[in-house]
N, C-alpha and C positions, 0 to 999 in steps of 0.2 A: 299904117298909122297905129300907134299903140293905144289900147284901151286903158284909161285911167280908172283904177278901182280904189275908191276911198273907203278905208276901213277905220272905224272909231272904237276906242276903248276908254276905260276909266281907271285903270290901275297902272302901277309902275312897272319897270322892266323886269323885276324879280317875280312878278305874279304869274301864276299858272296860266292865266288867260292871255297875258301879253306874250308869254312863251308859246302858247298855242297859236296865236296870230302869226308870230314869226315862223313857226313851223309851216303854217299855211302858205305864207309868202315864199318860203324856200321850195316847197313842193310845186307850187304854181310856176315858179321861175324855171325849175327843171323841166316842166312839161311844155310850156309855151314860150319860153325865152322872153324876148322883148315885146311879144304880142300884147302882154298885159303888164302894166306898171302899177304896183300897189303902193298907195300913199297911206301909211299907217299913222294915225293920230293916237298915240299911246294913251294919253290921259286928257280927256276934254275938260276935266275939272280944273286942270292947271290953266285953262283958257277962260275960266270964269263960269263954265256951265255947271249945272247939276248933272250928276251921273245919269239920271233918268232922261235927260235931254237926248241921249243916244237914240231912244225910240222914235221921237218925233223927227230928229235929223235924218234918220235912215228911211223912215216911211215917206218923208217929203222928197227924198232924193238928194238932199244936201250931202249925205253920206250914202255909199252903196251898201255898206255892211257894218254890223256891230255884233257884239255878244251882249246878252243881258238876261237877268233872271226871268224865268217863265212866269213867276208869281205876279209880275207887273202887267201881264197881258190877260190875267184871268177875268177881269171885268168885261173884256171884249170877246174872249174865247173861253167861256166858263169851264169847259171840259179840260183845259190845261190844269185845273185844280186837282186833277187826278194825281199829279206829281207832288201835291202838297198835303197828302194825307199823313198827318203827324203820327209817329210811332208805329206806322204800318209796314214800312220797308226798312229792315234793320241793317242792311249792309250794301256795299257798292255793287257787288256782282248781281244781286237781285234787282237793284235799281236799273243797272244796265240792261238786264233782260227785258224789263218793261220798256225802256227807251228804245231799244233796238228791235223790238218785236213789232207785231201788227199794230199795236196801239200807237207807237211812235209815228208810224207812217200815216195812220188815220188822222192823228192830231196835226201833223204837218199839213195835210190836205185841208183841214178845217181852218187853220191859220191863213192859208193861201186864199180860201174862199171868203173869209170875213175881214181880212185886213189887206194892207198893201205890202205885207211881208212874205218872204219865202223862207221857211225853216229848212236849212241845209244840214244842220247837225245839232246834236245835243251834247253839251260839254258838262263836265263835272264841276259844279259850283260848290262842292264841299259838303261833307257830313256836318250838319249844324249842331252846335252845342251851346250851352248857356254859360256866360261869364258873369261874375258878380263882384262888386266892391264891398258888399255887406256881409260876406262870410260864405261858408260852404253851403251848397244846396244839394241835399240828398233825397228829400221827400217833397211832395206837393205842399206840405205844411211850411216848408222853408221858403216858399214863393210868396206867401201871403203879404200883400201890401207893397211889394216891391215894384217900382216903375221899371218897365223893360222896354227897350227899343226893339221893334219888330219891323218887318217889311210892310210896305203900304198895301196890305191885303187883308180884307175883312175876315176871311176864314182863319188866317193866322192870328189875328187879334182875338177872335172868339176862343181859340184853343188856349192861348196864354191867359185870357181872362178867367177861364174855368179852372186853371191851376192856381188862381189867386193873385196873379200879376195885374198891374195896371199898364196895359200896352200903349206905346207911343210910336207912331211911324215917323222916322227921321231919315232924310236922304243920306246916302253914304258919304257925300261931301261934308255933311255937318256932324257925322257920327263921332269922329275923334274928339271934337270939342265938347260934344254932349257928354261923353264918357269922362273926359278929364275934369269937366266942371261939375260933375255929379248931378247933371240934369236927369240922368237915369241911374238907377241902382244896378241894373243888369242889362244884358243884351244877348242876342243869339246870333251866332255866325260860325263859319268854318274856322278851324285853327289857323289857316293861312291868313285870313283877314284879321283875326284877333292879334296875331303876331305882327303882320306887315303894317297894319294901321296903328300899331303900338298901343292897342287897347289894354293889353296885359299889364302895362305900367301902372294903371289905375285899378283895373279889375284883376285882383291877385288870386281869385278863385275861379276855376273853370270846372264845370261838371260835364262829363262826356255823355250827354243824353242821347246823341244820335237820333234826334227826333225826326229828321228827314234828310235826304240827300238833295241839296239844292241843284236845280237844273238851270244851266245857262244856255239859252237858245242861241244858235248861230244864225242871225237874221240877215237876209239880203233884201234890198229893195226889189220887189217882184218885177216891176216894169223894166228896171235896169237889167236884171238877169235875163229876162225874156228877150231883150233887145240884142244880146250878144250872139255872135255866131255859134253854131252848135259845138264846134270844137273847143271854144272857150268855155261854154257851159259845162261840157263834160270834164274839162280840165279843172274847173272850179269845184265841181262835185267830188272829183277824185282827190283834190288837194284838201278839201274840208274833211273827207273821210280819213286821210292820212293824219291830218292835224288832230282830229278827234281822238284817235288812238294814242297819240303822243301826249295830248293834253290830259287825258285821263291818267296816264302814267305819272305825269308831273304832279297831278293833284294828290295821288296816293303817296308819292315820295315826299311831298311837301308837308303832309300831316306829320310824318316822322320827324322831319327836320325842325318844324315849328314846335312840336311838343318837346323835343330834346332841348331846344334853345330856351324855351320858357321855363322848363324845370331847372335849367342851369341858373336862371335869373331868380329862382326862388318862388315861382308861381305854384300854387297848390292845385294839382290836377286830380280830380276825383273820378274814379271809374266806378260806375254803378254796378252793383250785383244784379243778377237776373231778377231777384225778388224786388229790389229797389226800383229797377226800371219798370217792372210790372205795375207798380203803384202809379207811375205816370201814365202808363197805357190805360189802366182802369179809369183814372181820373178824367182822361180826355176822350174816352171811347164814345160817350154820348154825343159830343160835339162833332167827332169824326163821322158818326152815323148821320148827323144832320147834313153835313157837307156832302156825303155820298148820295143822299136822296136827290140832290140837284143835278147829278151827272146823267148823261145819256146811258140807258141800261145796256145797250150793246157795247159801248166803250168800256163800261165798268166790267162787263164780262171779259172783254179782251185784256183788261188790266189783270184780272184774276188769273186768266189763262197764262199770260206771259209771266206772271209772278210764280205760278206753279211750275212752269217750265224753265225756271231760272238757270239751273246748272248747265243744261244743254245749250241754251241760247246765249248765255254769257260768253261761251267760248267763241261765238261767231261775231262778237261785237266789233272786232277790228275791221271787218269788211262791210259794216253797216253803212248804208246811205239812205237818207230820207227820200231822195229822188228829186227830179226837177219839179218846180211849182206848176200847178195847174192854172 
């Protein structure tokens, strides 16, 4: 009898996450054939849900798996905030070294201990940048008084508040309307979201701040995963590892595609000089330090060690697995 694996998402077919799930489905099919049937609900928002409902649906067992931003679980697993240190990790390869090193494994264990989730992978949720309807942003002074949409995460709000923004948390389901109706003056997202959600049609100015690499956790219902036969568990782990490598490639490629497309549509894209970006780093350093004081000291050490070893570890990212849940 085939196991039914229900996987949920919140984006369209063109998104790097949907493509990642499809890569997972293909890899799993090659491995176990008809022993597992994946039912992929590509966009639960189309069914009237908020995107964030994926978390409760998966933890309750209505879904078996989903992808979602790690930032939404920080209240429950505070050390996940290590991934949300603004302006600390400047590029993808350094971020992957942290995700795929000892820290990523330890954080997966913490999530399994403190929630009903099993973290089986870390997907690229995009280098995050700032878009604006009010003009070019090059310095913290340009942020003063602007209403900015942020994720529902208090650390994120503090960071943007110290830059002079007025932060507002808005679910991704409601974000396009909030941008179009000028409910917010600015927002921060990866280029793929800015383009695919058509935010650039209102926000004609994008600043490539690279303030953090968003992390999408590949979350499975822990009880469901543990109930499957060992050969299915291993096949799922292998399929997630293969899909993770592909998804990260999709994400990097999509940045180029989306940037080119938006430039063709006349969107002004500003690349910060090293000196300009350093002003943002300096302006937020105090709040980043406050956030860091709340982390487990041992995990913070692992973060620094993995970051320092980025070049060697990044080359190993294709074979990374978080391992089975405890």
